[in-house]
C-alpha positions as a Python dict, from the first residue, in 0.01 Angstrom:
ca = {
    (1, 'M'): (0, 0, 0),
    (2, 'V'): (225, 182, -249),
    (3, 'R'): (172, 556, -223),
    (4, 'L'): (144, 778, -525),
    (5, 'E'): (438, 1014, -587),
    (6, 'W'): (406, 1374, -707),
    (7, 'D'): (559, 1312, -1051),
    (8, 'E'): (315, 1024, -1099),
    (9, 'Y'): (23, 1253, -1015),
    (10, 'L'): (139, 1513, -1271),
    (11, 'S'): (176, 1237, -1528),
    (12, 'M'): (-181, 1123, -1455),
    (13, 'L'): (-302, 1482, -1506),
    (14, 'E'): (-127, 1498, -1843),
    (15, 'R'): (-293, 1174, -1956),
    (16, 'S'): (-639, 1262, -1822),
    (17, 'P'): (-927, 1409, -2026),
    (18, 'S'): (-862, 1735, -1830),
    (19, 'S'): (-511, 1769, -1973),
    (20, 'L'): (-435, 2123, -2085),
    (21, 'S'): (-243, 1997, -2387),
    (22, 'R'): (-564, 1833, -2511),
    (23, 'T'): (-780, 2133, -2427),
    (24, 'I'): (-558, 2416, -2542),
    (25, 'S'): (-504, 2274, -2892),
    (26, 'G'): (-870, 2346, -2958),
    (27, 'L'): (-851, 2695, -2808),
    (28, 'M'): (-588, 2833, -3049),
    (29, 'P'): (-663, 2936, -3407),
    (30, 'R'): (-548, 2696, -3677),
    (31, 'D'): (-664, 2884, -3986),
    (32, 'S'): (-509, 3201, -4123),
    (33, 'L'): (-728, 3513, -4115),
    (34, 'G'): (-625, 3809, -4328),
    (35, 'T'): (-919, 4044, -4266),
    (36, 'P'): (-1031, 4162, -3918),
    (37, 'R'): (-1362, 4019, -3799),
    (38, 'S'): (-1615, 4143, -3543),
    (39, 'V'): (-1872, 3963, -3331),
    (40, 'Q'): (-2220, 4024, -3195),
    (41, 'V'): (-2345, 3844, -2883),
    (42, 'F'): (-2724, 3827, -2886),
    (43, 'K'): (-2774, 3606, -2582),
    (44, 'V'): (-2580, 3484, -2278),
    (45, 'N'): (-2640, 3139, -2133),
    (46, 'Y'): (-2698, 3260, -1779),
    (47, 'S'): (-2898, 3512, -1577),
    (48, 'L'): (-2754, 3798, -1374),
    (49, 'W'): (-2843, 3852, -1011),
    (50, 'D'): (-3009, 4182, -924),
    (51, 'F'): (-2690, 4331, -780),
    (52, 'Q'): (-2497, 4231, -1093),
    (53, 'E'): (-2760, 4404, -1309),
    (54, 'R'): (-2724, 4718, -1099),
    (55, 'V'): (-2345, 4710, -1136),
    (56, 'L'): (-2380, 4661, -1511),
    (57, 'N'): (-2617, 4957, -1535),
    (58, 'R'): (-2354, 5175, -1363),
    (59, 'V'): (-2097, 5100, -1632),
    (60, 'A'): (-2085, 5434, -1809),
    (61, 'G'): (-1843, 5578, -2057),
    (62, 'S'): (-1547, 5377, -2171),
    (63, 'T'): (-1373, 5297, -1845),
    (64, 'L'): (-1465, 5131, -1519),
    (65, 'I'): (-1321, 4900, -1258),
    (66, 'L'): (-1534, 4665, -1049),
    (67, 'G'): (-1419, 4575, -700),
    (68, 'L'): (-1609, 4255, -621),
    (69, 'P'): (-1548, 3984, -363),
    (70, 'T'): (-1399, 3668, -506),
    (71, 'G'): (-1660, 3419, -624),
    (72, 'L'): (-1946, 3659, -693),
    (73, 'G'): (-1944, 3651, -1070),
    (74, 'K'): (-1730, 3934, -1209),
    (75, 'T'): (-1690, 3743, -1535),
    (76, 'Y'): (-2068, 3714, -1576),
    (77, 'I'): (-2095, 4093, -1559),
    (78, 'A'): (-1817, 4124, -1817),
    (79, 'G'): (-1999, 3884, -2049),
    (80, 'A'): (-2323, 4082, -2018),
    (81, 'Y'): (-2127, 4403, -2084),
    (82, 'I'): (-1979, 4259, -2403),
    (83, 'M'): (-2328, 4151, -2516),
    (84, 'R'): (-2464, 4500, -2448),
    (85, 'E'): (-2187, 4672, -2642),
    (86, 'S'): (-2200, 4429, -2934),
    (87, 'Q'): (-2573, 4479, -2982),
    (88, 'V'): (-2512, 4847, -3055),
    (89, 'K'): (-2266, 4743, -3326),
    (90, 'P'): (-2036, 4442, -3387),
    (91, 'V'): (-1721, 4461, -3174),
    (92, 'R'): (-1372, 4318, -3155),
    (93, 'V'): (-1283, 4205, -2803),
    (94, 'L'): (-949, 4176, -2622),
    (95, 'F'): (-981, 3988, -2290),
    (96, 'L'): (-666, 4028, -2079),
    (97, 'V'): (-578, 3766, -1815),
    (98, 'P'): (-275, 3742, -1583),
    (99, 'S'): (-215, 3368, -1624),
    (100, 'I'): (-252, 3070, -1856),
    (101, 'P'): (-501, 2884, -1632),
    (102, 'L'): (-731, 3185, -1619),
    (103, 'G'): (-688, 3237, -1995),
    (104, 'V'): (-809, 2886, -2065),
    (105, 'Q'): (-1107, 2935, -1834),
    (106, 'Q'): (-1211, 3268, -1987),
    (107, 'T'): (-1185, 3129, -2341),
    (108, 'L'): (-1410, 2838, -2247),
    (109, 'F'): (-1646, 3089, -2082),
    (110, 'A'): (-1669, 3296, -2401),
    (111, 'R'): (-1747, 2990, -2606),
    (112, 'S'): (-1995, 2820, -2374),
    (113, 'M'): (-2164, 3117, -2203),
    (114, 'L'): (-2148, 3383, -2474),
    (115, 'G'): (-2171, 3154, -2774),
    (116, 'V'): (-1860, 3301, -2939),
    (117, 'R'): (-1743, 3009, -3153),
    (118, 'H'): (-1424, 3183, -3260),
    (119, 'A'): (-1300, 3288, -2917),
    (120, 'Y'): (-929, 3202, -2906),
    (121, 'F'): (-658, 3190, -2644),
    (122, 'I'): (-324, 3328, -2761),
    (123, 'S'): (-19, 3246, -2549),
    (124, 'G'): (356, 3206, -2573),
    (125, 'A'): (296, 2842, -2662),
    (126, 'M'): (236, 2967, -3016),
    (127, 'P'): (563, 3113, -3158),
    (128, 'P'): (553, 3481, -3261),
    (129, 'E'): (622, 3400, -3626),
    (130, 'K'): (325, 3163, -3631),
    (131, 'R'): (104, 3429, -3473),
    (132, 'V'): (199, 3664, -3755),
    (133, 'R'): (146, 3399, -4022),
    (134, 'L'): (-201, 3312, -3893),
    (135, 'G'): (-302, 3674, -3837),
    (136, 'V'): (-428, 3587, -3489),
    (137, 'W'): (-508, 3949, -3397),
    (138, 'N'): (-768, 3961, -3674),
    (139, 'W'): (-1005, 3726, -3490),
    (140, 'E'): (-1304, 3879, -3317),
    (141, 'F'): (-1248, 3758, -2959),
    (142, 'I'): (-894, 3715, -2826),
    (143, 'V'): (-803, 3605, -2472),
    (144, 'C'): (-437, 3645, -2381),
    (145, 'T'): (-184, 3771, -2129),
    (146, 'P'): (-70, 4137, -2142),
    (147, 'Q'): (285, 4022, -2223),
    (148, 'T'): (173, 3861, -2547),
    (149, 'V'): (-19, 4171, -2659),
    (150, 'Y'): (274, 4397, -2570),
    (151, 'N'): (530, 4182, -2750),
    (152, 'D'): (332, 4166, -3072),
    (153, 'L'): (163, 4506, -3090),
    (154, 'L'): (333, 4756, -2860),
    (155, 'T'): (707, 4677, -2878),
    (156, 'P'): (759, 4939, -3157),
    (157, 'F'): (634, 5205, -2912),
    (158, 'Q'): (837, 5090, -2610),
    (159, 'D'): (1045, 5408, -2577),
    (160, 'R'): (739, 5635, -2605),
    (161, 'L'): (548, 5423, -2352),
    (162, 'D'): (837, 5449, -2106),
    (163, 'E'): (844, 5825, -2162),
    (164, 'A'): (466, 5846, -2113),
    (165, 'R'): (490, 5683, -1770),
    (166, 'R'): (726, 5958, -1656),
    (167, 'T'): (483, 6235, -1750),
    (168, 'G'): (207, 6374, -1532),
    (169, 'D'): (-62, 6258, -1774),
    (170, 'P'): (52, 5955, -1978),
    (171, 'V'): (-281, 5920, -2157),
    (172, 'V'): (-269, 6271, -2303),
    (173, 'F'): (95, 6215, -2401),
    (174, 'L'): (13, 5891, -2584),
    (175, 'R'): (-275, 6052, -2773),
    (176, 'G'): (-12, 6256, -2952),
    (177, 'V'): (196, 5946, -3025),
    (178, 'F'): (-54, 5711, -3188),
    (179, 'H'): (-162, 5829, -3533),
    (180, 'R'): (-365, 5510, -3564),
    (181, 'P'): (-460, 5270, -3283),
    (182, 'P'): (-198, 4995, -3237),
    (183, 'L'): (-461, 4779, -3062),
    (184, 'P'): (-711, 4659, -3329),
    (185, 'F'): (-1000, 4617, -3084),
    (186, 'D'): (-1314, 4798, -2970),
    (187, 'V'): (-1352, 4657, -2617),
    (188, 'V'): (-1082, 4563, -2367),
    (189, 'V'): (-1169, 4357, -2059),
    (190, 'A'): (-887, 4340, -1801),
    (191, 'D'): (-937, 4060, -1551),
    (192, 'E'): (-758, 4081, -1214),
    (193, 'C'): (-637, 4424, -1321),
    (194, 'Q'): (-475, 4500, -983),
    (195, 'N'): (-183, 4297, -1123),
    (196, 'Y'): (-133, 4543, -1408),
    (197, 'I'): (-62, 4864, -1218),
    (198, 'G'): (293, 5002, -1222),
    (199, 'E'): (583, 4918, -1452),
    (200, 'T'): (404, 4629, -1621),
    (201, 'D'): (305, 4531, -1973),
    (202, 'G'): (-57, 4524, -1857),
    (203, 'Y'): (-46, 4887, -1749),
    (204, 'A'): (104, 4983, -2085),
    (205, 'V'): (-181, 4804, -2263),
    (206, 'L'): (-441, 4981, -2050),
    (207, 'L'): (-282, 5326, -2104),
    (208, 'T'): (-273, 5259, -2478),
    (209, 'A'): (-636, 5146, -2481),
    (210, 'K'): (-738, 5459, -2291),
    (211, 'A'): (-540, 5686, -2524),
    (212, 'C'): (-708, 5521, -2825),
    (213, 'N'): (-1056, 5570, -2674),
    (214, 'L'): (-1129, 5197, -2654),
    (215, 'K'): (-1398, 5085, -2412),
    (216, 'I'): (-1241, 4931, -2104),
    (217, 'L'): (-1398, 4717, -1836),
    (218, 'A'): (-1151, 4616, -1565),
    (219, 'L'): (-1225, 4352, -1302),
    (220, 'S'): (-1063, 4321, -962),
    (221, 'A'): (-1128, 4101, -661),
    (222, 'T'): (-931, 4332, -431),
    (223, 'P'): (-1179, 4432, -156),
    (224, 'H'): (-1038, 4782, -96),
    (225, 'L'): (-792, 5000, -280),
    (226, 'H'): (-610, 5152, 16),
    (227, 'S'): (-276, 5231, -145),
    (228, 'A'): (-268, 5601, -237),
    (229, 'W'): (-8, 5534, -508),
    (230, 'R'): (-207, 5248, -659),
    (231, 'L'): (-528, 5450, -650),
    (232, 'E'): (-358, 5738, -830),
    (233, 'E'): (-231, 5502, -1101),
    (234, 'L'): (-578, 5356, -1144),
    (235, 'K'): (-735, 5700, -1180),
    (236, 'R'): (-512, 5769, -1479),
    (237, 'V'): (-690, 5491, -1665),
    (238, 'F'): (-1036, 5468, -1509),
    (239, 'D'): (-1294, 5747, -1498),
    (240, 'R'): (-1500, 5556, -1245),
    (241, 'I'): (-1413, 5307, -973),
    (242, 'E'): (-1699, 5096, -841),
    (243, 'V'): (-1634, 4893, -526),
    (244, 'V'): (-1902, 4640, -438),
    (245, 'S'): (-1898, 4497, -86),
    (246, 'V'): (-2032, 4161, 25),
    (247, 'E'): (-2213, 4349, 302),
    (248, 'E'): (-2431, 4552, 63),
    (249, 'D'): (-2801, 4468, 91),
    (250, 'A'): (-2828, 4368, -275),
    (251, 'V'): (-2536, 4126, -237),
    (252, 'K'): (-2659, 3992, 97),
    (253, 'A'): (-2984, 3898, -68),
    (254, 'I'): (-2818, 3636, -291),
    (255, 'V'): (-2520, 3508, -93),
    (256, 'P'): (-2570, 3237, 167),
    (257, 'K'): (-2517, 3287, 537),
    (258, 'R'): (-2153, 3248, 631),
    (259, 'A'): (-2062, 2997, 900),
    (260, 'L'): (-1711, 2959, 1038),
    (261, 'K'): (-1671, 2643, 1241),
    (262, 'I'): (-1351, 2643, 1447),
    (263, 'V'): (-1255, 2278, 1483),
    (264, 'R'): (-1021, 2219, 1776),
    (265, 'V'): (-794, 1928, 1689),
    (266, 'E'): (-605, 1730, 1954),
    (267, 'S'): (-232, 1798, 1936),
    (268, 'P'): (-28, 1477, 1978),
    (269, 'P'): (184, 1492, 2298),
    (270, 'A'): (513, 1446, 2114),
    (271, 'L'): (425, 1731, 1877),
    (272, 'L'): (342, 1961, 2169),
    (273, 'E'): (675, 1875, 2330),
    (274, 'L'): (853, 1969, 2008),
    (275, 'Y'): (645, 2288, 1985),
    (276, 'R'): (752, 2387, 2339),
    (277, 'A'): (1117, 2303, 2269),
    (278, 'L'): (1122, 2517, 1955),
    (279, 'G'): (961, 2797, 2155),
    (280, 'F'): (1237, 2769, 2413),
    (281, 'I'): (1502, 2794, 2139),
    (282, 'V'): (1326, 3093, 1980),
    (283, 'D'): (1320, 3271, 2316),
    (284, 'S'): (1693, 3212, 2360),
    (285, 'Y'): (1760, 3354, 2013),
    (286, 'R'): (1547, 3659, 2082),
    (287, 'C'): (1742, 3720, 2404),
    (288, 'R'): (2064, 3708, 2201),
    (289, 'V'): (1921, 3958, 1952),
    (290, 'V'): (1830, 4198, 2235),
    (291, 'K'): (2172, 4158, 2397),
    (292, 'T'): (2358, 4217, 2069),
    (293, 'Y'): (2143, 4477, 1889),
    (294, 'G'): (1904, 4617, 2151),
    (295, 'E'): (1540, 4551, 2232),
    (296, 'N'): (1400, 4770, 1956),
    (297, 'H'): (1570, 4549, 1698),
    (298, 'L'): (1313, 4277, 1761),
    (299, 'N'): (1056, 4496, 1587),
    (300, 'V'): (1274, 4540, 1277),
    (301, 'F'): (1240, 4302, 981),
    (302, 'C'): (1615, 4253, 965),
    (303, 'R'): (1778, 4066, 676),
    (304, 'S'): (2133, 4175, 748),
    (305, 'H'): (2229, 3970, 1053),
    (306, 'R'): (2261, 3593, 1052),
    (307, 'L'): (2127, 3583, 1406),
    (308, 'C'): (1808, 3767, 1305),
    (309, 'L'): (1757, 3544, 1003),
    (310, 'A'): (1807, 3230, 1211),
    (311, 'T'): (1554, 3357, 1466),
    (312, 'R'): (1292, 3415, 1200),
    (313, 'I'): (1358, 3075, 1037),
    (314, 'I'): (1309, 2885, 1364),
    (315, 'E'): (998, 3093, 1449),
    (316, 'N'): (851, 2995, 1112),
    (317, 'L'): (947, 2630, 1164),
    (318, 'R'): (764, 2630, 1499),
    (319, 'K'): (448, 2770, 1338),
    (320, 'R'): (453, 2531, 1044),
    (321, 'V'): (496, 2225, 1268),
    (322, 'V'): (149, 2276, 1415),
    (323, 'E'): (-23, 2470, 1137),
    (324, 'D'): (63, 2227, 856),
    (325, 'G'): (160, 1922, 1062),
    (326, 'A'): (492, 1751, 1134),
    (327, 'S'): (538, 1582, 795),
    (328, 'S'): (509, 1917, 614),
    (329, 'V'): (848, 2031, 750),
    (330, 'L'): (1038, 1714, 654),
    (331, 'G'): (1348, 1813, 462),
    (332, 'Y'): (1353, 2172, 588),
    (333, 'R'): (1706, 2307, 587),
    (334, 'A'): (1632, 2467, 924),
    (335, 'W'): (1690, 2127, 1091),
    (336, 'R'): (2061, 2163, 1008),
    (337, 'N'): (2086, 2443, 1265),
    (338, 'V'): (2331, 2324, 1534),
    (339, 'D'): (2111, 2455, 1815),
    (340, 'L'): (1830, 2225, 1700),
    (341, 'Q'): (2069, 1930, 1724),
    (342, 'K'): (2206, 2009, 2070),
    (343, 'P'): (2071, 1827, 2378),
    (344, 'L'): (1832, 2048, 2572),
    (345, 'R'): (1871, 2026, 2948),
    (346, 'E'): (1514, 2150, 2994),
    (347, 'F'): (1389, 1852, 2787),
    (348, 'K'): (1586, 1571, 2957),
    (349, 'G'): (1884, 1610, 2727),
    (350, 'V'): (1684, 1545, 2409),
    (351, 'S'): (1744, 1767, 2104),
    (352, 'A'): (1474, 1933, 1896),
    (353, 'V'): (1566, 1708, 1602),
    (354, 'E'): (1509, 1398, 1814),
    (355, 'L'): (1178, 1538, 1939),
    (356, 'F'): (1080, 1589, 1576),
    (357, 'R'): (1154, 1223, 1500),
    (358, 'R'): (937, 1120, 1796),
    (359, 'A'): (653, 1343, 1675),
    (360, 'L'): (665, 1183, 1330),
    (361, 'M'): (658, 833, 1478),
    (362, 'E'): (363, 914, 1703),
    (363, 'C'): (151, 1085, 1435),
    (364, 'R'): (295, 1171, 1097),
    (365, 'N'): (52, 1457, 1039),
    (366, 'H'): (-236, 1526, 1277),
    (367, 'K'): (-380, 1799, 1051),
    (368, 'H'): (-397, 1573, 748),
    (369, 'D'): (-557, 1297, 951),
    (370, 'A'): (-816, 1550, 1068),
    (371, 'V'): (-897, 1659, 712),
    (372, 'L'): (-942, 1302, 592),
    (373, 'T'): (-1177, 1224, 879),
    (374, 'L'): (-1367, 1552, 843),
    (375, 'L'): (-1434, 1496, 473),
    (376, 'E'): (-1581, 1158, 559),
    (377, 'A'): (-1803, 1305, 830),
    (378, 'V'): (-1960, 1607, 654),
    (379, 'D'): (-2196, 1624, 357),
    (380, 'Y'): (-2078, 1809, 47),
    (381, 'R'): (-2099, 1813, -330),
    (382, 'K'): (-1765, 1982, -386),
    (383, 'A'): (-1506, 2081, -124),
    (384, 'I'): (-1195, 2300, -128),
    (385, 'V'): (-914, 2238, 120),
    (386, 'F'): (-676, 2534, 170),
    (387, 'T'): (-326, 2501, 313),
    (388, 'E'): (-45, 2757, 310),
    (389, 'S'): (240, 2516, 237),
    (390, 'I'): (306, 2363, -106),
    (391, 'R'): (465, 2062, 63),
    (392, 'S'): (157, 2015, 283),
    (393, 'A'): (-80, 2047, -15),
    (394, 'K'): (110, 1783, -208),
    (395, 'Q'): (122, 1540, 84),
    (396, 'L'): (-245, 1583, 176),
    (397, 'G'): (-361, 1577, -184),
    (398, 'L'): (-177, 1254, -260),
    (399, 'R'): (-319, 1092, 53),
    (400, 'L'): (-669, 1186, -63),
    (401, 'V'): (-596, 1049, -409),
    (402, 'D'): (-485, 720, -251),
    (403, 'R'): (-807, 708, -50),
    (404, 'M'): (-1066, 850, -292),
    (405, 'G'): (-908, 787, -631),
    (406, 'F'): (-760, 1021, -892),
    (407, 'E'): (-1103, 1091, -1045),
    (408, 'S'): (-1229, 1247, -720),
    (409, 'V'): (-934, 1468, -618),
    (410, 'S'): (-751, 1760, -777),
    (411, 'I'): (-436, 1927, -640),
    (412, 'L'): (-344, 2288, -721),
    (413, 'V'): (-19, 2449, -599),
    (414, 'G'): (192, 2751, -696),
    (415, 'K'): (452, 2772, -967),
    (416, 'E'): (728, 2642, -736),
    (417, 'G'): (559, 2302, -742),
    (418, 'M'): (339, 2308, -1053),
    (419, 'G'): (373, 2483, -1388),
    (420, 'P'): (91, 2685, -1549),
    (421, 'E'): (-4, 2396, -1778),
    (422, 'H'): (-53, 2154, -1488),
    (423, 'Q'): (-238, 2424, -1290),
    (424, 'A'): (-485, 2466, -1577),
    (425, 'S'): (-527, 2088, -1600),
    (426, 'A'): (-595, 2067, -1225),
    (427, 'L'): (-866, 2334, -1251),
    (428, 'L'): (-1026, 2158, -1548),
    (429, 'H'): (-1017, 1835, -1347),
    (430, 'F'): (-1198, 2001, -1054),
    (431, 'S'): (-1447, 2165, -1291),
    (432, 'G'): (-1523, 1820, -1419),
    (433, 'G'): (-1570, 1519, -1196),
    (434, 'A'): (-1336, 1582, -903),
    (435, 'R'): (-1513, 1644, -572),
    (436, 'V'): (-1219, 1778, -369),
    (437, 'L'): (-963, 2046, -455),
    (438, 'V'): (-655, 2071, -233),
    (439, 'A'): (-493, 2408, -294),
    (440, 'T'): (-245, 2666, -171),
    (441, 'S'): (-298, 3042, -190),
    (442, 'V'): (-278, 3023, -572),
    (443, 'A'): (-650, 2935, -559),
    (444, 'E'): (-746, 3229, -337),
    (445, 'E'): (-756, 3491, -611),
    (446, 'G'): (-723, 3528, -985),
    (447, 'L'): (-876, 3197, -1095),
    (448, 'D'): (-1232, 3105, -1181),
    (449, 'I'): (-1285, 2806, -950),
    (450, 'P'): (-1619, 2622, -949),
    (451, 'S'): (-1834, 2694, -649),
    (452, 'A'): (-1791, 2464, -351),
    (453, 'D'): (-2032, 2411, -64),
    (454, 'V'): (-1768, 2319, 195),
    (455, 'E'): (-1424, 2460, 265),
    (456, 'V'): (-1156, 2333, 504),
    (457, 'W'): (-870, 2554, 624),
    (458, 'V'): (-576, 2340, 733),
    (459, 'D'): (-408, 2651, 872),
    (460, 'P'): (-537, 3001, 958),
    (461, 'P'): (-518, 3269, 686),
    (462, 'S'): (-226, 3500, 758),
    (463, 'N'): (-416, 3824, 683),
    (464, 'P'): (-772, 3957, 630),
    (465, 'K'): (-740, 3972, 251),
    (466, 'K'): (-667, 3599, 240),
    (467, 'W'): (-959, 3543, 476),
    (468, 'I'): (-1209, 3709, 242),
    (469, 'Q'): (-1059, 3555, -71),
    (470, 'R'): (-1082, 3206, 76),
    (471, 'F'): (-1439, 3262, 195),
    (472, 'G'): (-1533, 3390, -149),
    (473, 'R'): (-1489, 3044, -294),
    (474, 'V'): (-1799, 2918, -111),
    (475, 'L'): (-2019, 3225, -146),
    (476, 'R'): (-2164, 3127, -482),
    (477, 'Q'): (-2366, 2832, -364),
    (478, 'P'): (-2522, 2543, -554),
    (479, 'K'): (-2902, 2550, -567),
    (480, 'G'): (-3064, 2466, -238),
    (481, 'K'): (-2763, 2545, -19),
    (482, 'K'): (-2830, 2827, 226),
    (483, 'E'): (-2508, 2828, 426),
    (484, 'A'): (-2143, 2864, 324),
    (485, 'R'): (-1957, 2634, 561),
    (486, 'V'): (-1591, 2678, 645),
    (487, 'Y'): (-1412, 2445, 884),
    (488, 'A'): (-1095, 2602, 1029),
    (489, 'L'): (-868, 2346, 1197),
    (490, 'V'): (-669, 2466, 1498),
    (491, 'S'): (-429, 2259, 1706),
    (492, 'K'): (-514, 2265, 2076),
    (493, 'N'): (-268, 2427, 2319),
    (494, 'T'): (-87, 2621, 2046),
    (495, 'H'): (-100, 2975, 1902),
    (496, 'E'): (-335, 2877, 1617),
    (497, 'E'): (-675, 2969, 1754),
    (498, 'A'): (-549, 3307, 1881),
    (499, 'K'): (-406, 3379, 1535),
    (500, 'L'): (-732, 3277, 1368),
    (501, 'R'): (-942, 3499, 1594),
    (502, 'R'): (-702, 3792, 1550),
    (503, 'V'): (-739, 3782, 1170),
    (504, 'L'): (-1114, 3728, 1210),
    (505, 'K'): (-1142, 4043, 1420),
    (506, 'V'): (-952, 4255, 1168),
    (507, 'S'): (-1152, 4122, 872),
    (508, 'E'): (-1474, 4218, 1049),
    (509, 'K'): (-1347, 4559, 1165),
    (510, 'V'): (-1168, 4678, 850),
    (511, 'Y'): (-1367, 4507, 574),
    (512, 'G'): (-1702, 4459, 744),
    (513, 'F'): (-1692, 4090, 655),
    (514, 'T'): (-1894, 3898, 912),
    (515, 'Q'): (-1978, 3534, 976),
    (516, 'R'): (-2144, 3316, 1240),
    (517, 'V'): (-1869, 3159, 1450),
    (518, 'S'): (-1897, 2835, 1643),
    (519, 'V'): (-1649, 2603, 1810),
    (520, 'E'): (-1654, 2231, 1740),
    (521, 'H'): (-1435, 1969, 1900),
    (522, 'F'): (-1254, 1701, 1712),
    (523, 'K'): (-1286, 1392, 1929),
    (524, 'P'): (-1035, 1118, 1850),
    (525, 'R'): (-1114, 753, 1902),
    (526, 'L'): (-876, 459, 1872),
    (527, 'G'): (-576, 684, 1829),
    (528, 'F'): (-523, 1028, 1686),
    (529, 'Q'): (-766, 1159, 1426),
    (530, 'K'): (-914, 825, 1326),
    (531, 'S'): (-1280, 921, 1368),
    (532, 'L'): (-1506, 1217, 1427),
    (533, 'R'): (-1752, 1143, 1705),
    (534, 'G'): (-1994, 1427, 1648),
    (535, 'F'): (-1954, 1795, 1726),
    (536, 'T'): (-2044, 1984, 2042),
}
């Protein structure tokens, strides 16, 4: 069987009905508009949950930020807020987004859920001179990135904005600068606003909106705002900060029970031998670091010494071999290290590179085999598969496409492997007919991803924030589903389960995020990861 290549997959995305190029052409204005227009939203095509209604009722004054867990409908609250404000009087709306994929999604949301026919997405794809010619900022509902707004409307004030940031109260300073509002809007919604704080175009837009007394509703999926500096910056813009926890009674009433199923996957013998060999080499490197720079240097994140860098690279290689599977580290430059090519007396004179070749021959990727078998064994309507590595996501996604067909599988990776246009197409594809989304951390936060009823973690989340963001993708359940199921794959006889439980413990202790935990055993039959013979 001829396997699909990555460039072929991207080409298929471009030709599919989910192609961004086809979608976005209808999301940009084509007609020139010389006079500003406003909009009134009389009805939204959805109902709010009780806790969302309570949050909406707490939106007072012109500024607020909502701290909500990922997947619990921040955008629905924003839509209801816009409807409420527009019923008092017609409004002009600016909806800020940090990325093109999210911009496309929010424009489609405004059209389908709010009934705003002339909601438009403005991006760098439209040249500045064309934006001026069409008068795009005169339309009643504009979705765009902060950079586009800044470039077109705030560039003349760049020096004064820079000066404002250096003052103790930039909002008061800017009120003396603007004789008329440079932002021709009444309401500003800032999605994923945690990305805007600091020396960013987004922060400049928010400061300007505040100085011009525009109504601002900012949305953030960040569970807690622990940075004192970040909190201080936020307080300059927002009069109120509302943080909603998934553990609140009102939220608990509508989210399903959370079940984490730790699936212990058999580690192929050759892979375990490689894992032990890499551990032996890491230990030897750490001994050299201690001998050269002292024991305390092991606790320093050193980027100055080649020895320290090499130690960290091999440590990461050892983790990735079991967390993402052997094939995911093919082509890693780390294999050029001479110590990985030297015969190891402790391993019968075989080098780590040779052990890697043996592991590939025995089982190319035990984690990917486990995912394929698991998806055949469990019942789901839509599933999301998370993996940390772009290389792993591509390999696994293409294997699933080969098995299930392009129509059933979507692959979403970060900008190193997929541009914003392809990312948006992949999300549209999953929103449509695709049943499985294979994604890296780019899908954890900042994108409106359709609710899934099953999630698979190829590797453990590296920190509690990732843990909660991943879980959030299965908290908004389809009708009739009472449990959010997450299957976390861990390789037996490695560090993985300890790492998973360590992050689990912190997420429960610091964020109060709890789940029912069970252990299930992956039982191979007729070779590695070919079938799933029930769970214990």
